[in-house]
N, C-alpha and C positions, 0 to 999 in steps of 0.2 A: 504494499500500499504508499503512496508516496504522499508524504509532508510535506508542506511550507510553511514558514509561520514569520508571521509580521515581526523585525527586529526588537525585542524589549532597551528599552533607554536604562532603564533600573534593576539592577536585581534586587528581587522582592522573595524574603525569605518564604513565604507563601507561595510564592511561583508554580514549586511543585503538589500543588496543593486543592483539592476542588472546594468548594462552598461548605461552609459546616452544614450539616442535616436539620438543624433548628430554624434555616433561613427557607426552608421548605413548608413550612409547616405554623409559621409565627404570624399572626394577626397583624402585629404593632409592624413588624418589618415588608408585609404583605402594605400597608397604610404609605409607608414612606416608597416603595415601587410603584402603585400609583403615582403619588405626588411627583417624585425624583425621575421616575421612568418614563411611564406608559403617557403622562401628561406632556412632556417634551417629545416623543417621539414621532416618527411618523405611521400611521397606519392607513392599510387601505382600504379602498370600498366599495371601488368596483373599477368597471372599464368604462372609457368613454362611450365606446358602443351600445354601454349598458343604458344609454341617456340620446337616445338620437333626436327626440325634439324639443322644442319651448314648454316646459311644464313636466317635463321627468323630472321624476328625484327619486332615491338609494338613502338608506339611513345606516348608518351603523352604530351602536351600543356596547359601551363597553366604558368600565370603572366608573357607573354611576351617570355617564353623559349620554346625552343621545346628538349624535349630529345627521345634518341631513343635506346630504349634497344634489343642487337643483340646475336644471340647463337652466339662462335666463332666457330675456326675450333676444338679447345682443348674439345669440349662441354660446356665449361663453358660460362657464359651470361656476357655482359662488357654493359655499359650503359656510354654513351657521349653525350655529348648537336650534335643539329640534323644540324650542322654552318661548312659551307666547308671553310679550313683556309685561301682561296686567297680572297675572296672576302666578305665572310660574305651570301653566297646564302644558304638556306633550302635544302640540300642533298633530304631526298625524302618528298614524300607526301602521304597522308592518314596516318589509324590507325595501319596497318600491312601491311605487305608483305615479299619479298626474294628474295634475291641476292648475288650473288657470291660475288662481289665486291660492295661498296659503292664508287657510280662515282657520279659527281655533276654536273649537268644538263646544269652547265653554261660554262665552260672553260676543264672541264674533268678531270679537277682531281679526283687522284683514291685512295681512300681507303680502304686497310683490315678489314676483321671482326674484328681485335683486336685493330683497327682506326691506324694501323699507315698509313704514305702516302705512294705510292709506286706508284703512276704516277703522273708527269704533264708535260705533250705534249710543247713539247723546253723548256724545265728546262735551257737550259746552258745562255738564256735569264732573268735569275731572279738571278742576281747579289745577292741578300740577302737573298735567300731561302738559309733556314737551312729545311733540309728534315727531321732530328732528332726530331728538335723541333714544326712541323708543323701535329704534326696527331694531329685527332681529342680530342676535349677538353673532356678528363675523367669526370666523376659525380658518386657519391658515387653509391652503389648499396647495397642492402641486401636481401636475400633468407630467408623470415621466413615462413616454414611449407609450405614450396611450391608458395608461393606471392614475389610479387618482387617488391618490393619497389626503390626508388631512392630520391637522396636529393643534395640539387643544393648545398648549402655549410655547413661544419661543422661548428656547433658551443660549440661541446660540450656534446653536448646532450645526450639522452639515444640513443641506436640502439633500432629497432624493438622489437626483442626477449627481451632486457630486459624492454621496458615497458609493455609486453605481460605476462613476469615471472609469476605475480599471478595469472595466470589463465591456466598455459599451462597444467597443468593436467586437467581441466576443457573442455581443447577445443581439448586436443590427443584423445579420441575414433573417432571427428568426420575424419579424417584422410583426413587432408587439403591435406597432399604430395602426396593423389590419386585421387583427386577431374580433373574433367575436365569442360570446359566449355558448358554449354546449351544455345544456341544463340550465339548473339552477343551485344558487350556493345550499353549501350541503354545511348542516352543524352538527358538530357531534362533541355532547359533552364528557368530561371525563373527571377523574376524582383522582386528580393529580395534579400538581405545583404546573405552574405554566412554566418553569424554568427546565422542568423533566424535558418534558417534550422538547424543549428548544435543545438541551442536552445530547437528548435523543436522536433531535434529528442530525447535529454535526459530529456524533460520533462515529468514526470511520473502522474505530476497534470490535463493533458487535458482529459487522455484517459479515466475516466471515462464520460466527458463531452461530447467531441468531436467524441468519436470513439465507437459508438455502438457495433460494429462487432469485433472491441477486444475485448469488455465488455462481451457480452456476451461468446467470448472463453474463456476466465480467468478468468473470477468473479473478487472477490478481489487478486489475488494472484499475480497481477505486482507487480514488485520492481523492486527499481533504489539502485546505488551505485556508489561512485567515491573513485578512486583510485590517484594517485599523475598524470598519464599521460593515464588512460584508464576510459570511463564510461560504468558499464556493467546495462543492465536491462533484465529485465525475466519475465517470465508467464506461468504456467501449465495451460493445457486446464481441464476445469470440464468434468464430464461425462455427465450433462444434456445435452440434444440436444436441439443444436440453433432454434429460430427461422427461420431463413436466409435456404435459400437452401445451398448456396454454404460452408458455414460455417459449418451444417449438414454432408453435403456429406464428407467432408472434415473430422470431428470428426469420421464419421463410416468406411471410406476406408482408411485411412491412418493405412500401414499396419507395425507390429513389423519388425522392423530394427536389425539385427544379432549382429550387432557391436557396440550396441549405450548401455550401464546400462540403468536400469531400469527407472532408474530418468529421464533419458533423451529422454523418449519414443514419450512423449506429453508433451516438454517443449520448447518453444522456450527462443533464449537467444540472445540477443544482445551486442555487444561493440562499442565504438567509440573512438578512438583514436585521442589524441590530432595530429593536433587539428581540421579535416576533414574529417577523413577516418573511415567507419563501414561494421562491417560485423554483418549482419544477420543471423543468425544458425538454421536451422529447422532441425528436423528426415530428410525430403525428401530432403534437397538442402541447401548449404552455398551461399548468395549472399553477394558481397560487393557493396558499397555504397560511395560514393566519391563527397563534391561539392567542386567545387572553384570558386575561384574570377573570373569576368570578370570586374569591374567593382567599383564604389561604391556602388549601389543598384543594384545588377545584380550576381548572378553565374548560374554554369551550375552545373549541376547534373550528374553523371557518373557511371553509375552501370549496374551490369551482375550479372548470378545465373552458382551455378557451382556444379554438381553432381559427383557422384560415379558411379562406371560402373552398369552397371542393373544385378539383382541377375541372375542367368540361371532358375527359376520357372518362368512360364509363367505367371503364376496368378499377383505372387508375383507383377513382372515386370510391368503387367498392372494397377495394384491399385497405385505401386508405379506414374506411370507418368498421374493418373487420378488425382491423389494426387497433384502433385506438377504443375498441369492446376486449382487445386480449390487455392494451396495457390497463384497463381499467381490471380486470382481475386478477395481473398480476402485482398489483399495486394494493386493491385490496385484500389480498394473504397478506402483504408485507405491512400495510397498515395493523390488520388483526395479531401478528407479532409484535409491533412497537408498543400496541397500546397492553398485551402482556406484560410486556419488558418495563414499561414504566409503571403499571400499576405493583408490579413487583419491588419497583426501588423506593416508590411512596411511600409503602409499606414497611419494607426498611429502614426508613428514615424516619418513622415513629418510635423506632429503637432508640433508649437513650445509651445504648450501649457504642452507638455509634455517631462519629466528629465528621471529624475531615477524613477525605479517603487520597491518597497517593496520584499522583496522574502520569503518566507514561507523555516520556518525551511527543509520540506520536500524537498525541490528543493536543494538537495545536488547538483548535479551535476554542475547546474548551476550558486550556489555560487562559487564553485570549478573556473569554466571555468572564472568567471568573477573578480577572485582574481587574475587567471594567466595575464589576459590581461591586468589587471594596473599594475604590477609589470615589464611585456615588454615592455608597453607604457604608462609610468605614467600621462599623460595629458588625459586619459583614468578614470581619478579621476573629472573632470572637471563635473559639470552638464551641465553648460554651454557650448553651441560650442564658441570655442576661436575663435578672428579676424583671416581673411585669411591671411596666411605665419606666424603660428605660429611653423608649423612643421620643417621652417629655423630657428626661433631665436633661 
């Protein structure tokens, strides 16, 4: 397995150790993560193609906030908190929809698609109302290669484009801008801390142990590397036919993709953006996945697949659709295996006998993640759980 690490400027005595187990189950640590990590990080909502017409909207709910992204009348996208400025009511329900205006279901305060407050019933009875200051609260928005990201608070951190800058040339042939959704967003609740999902995603050492299907497909080609804001994983399919039917048929059926270079025709590529957003990039489709914290020991995995419009050639179209189905079967098995793994880890972290674990030099992504977490929340350097109230001290 190939590994590459971004150089560490200053030696840290904890560099070779995992985060302490208590940080994967402590309620106070969880609250600090929401404030210091998730409010300031970019979170993916959807793709531009999911919002084709003005009035189309998508929502993202996380860490007690609800964000709505809407296509404005001028064709641009805007992002706001999904909260009426009158009494705090949610404006819209559900994951997506379309509206000429955003009307609060409580008292019918009305907002235009650009967030301006345009209607207040009996407005003369509100002596303190300032219409100019009562529009929807804006949220930072960034569109990177067609994918729509939002950020609650700006702490001066990099944009998504800056995070992915080292890999722009690698991603460009996949034509992200032209992708359209294949199906709908899937929500998978998991009884594990969000960090366990991310640790497992960037862990290359467990592939040969726990994922026999991926091992049959990639042999020893699986590699990992860590950049300051992005982890990259990759593997190239070997020529030897797999003993598994789904894997063997995927190897056989996957058609050549004209817009991809030869090096990408049989290449699976993964990116994890700080702290919890991932892109799984295949010749046949592109998936995004994010794991959102819902509690100290629970999270919600949110994922969907995107594809390019099919070529007019019927045989290619038929083979590509079959390849996507087989891809889904293969990854469904991988996801089931990973769910067992992260559940076992979460259960083990409940034991007071486990503090920190030693990290291999090959676990470059996990080492980098632990270093960053300790920088943001210094109490993560403590092996043992501090007394209740430590975060307020």
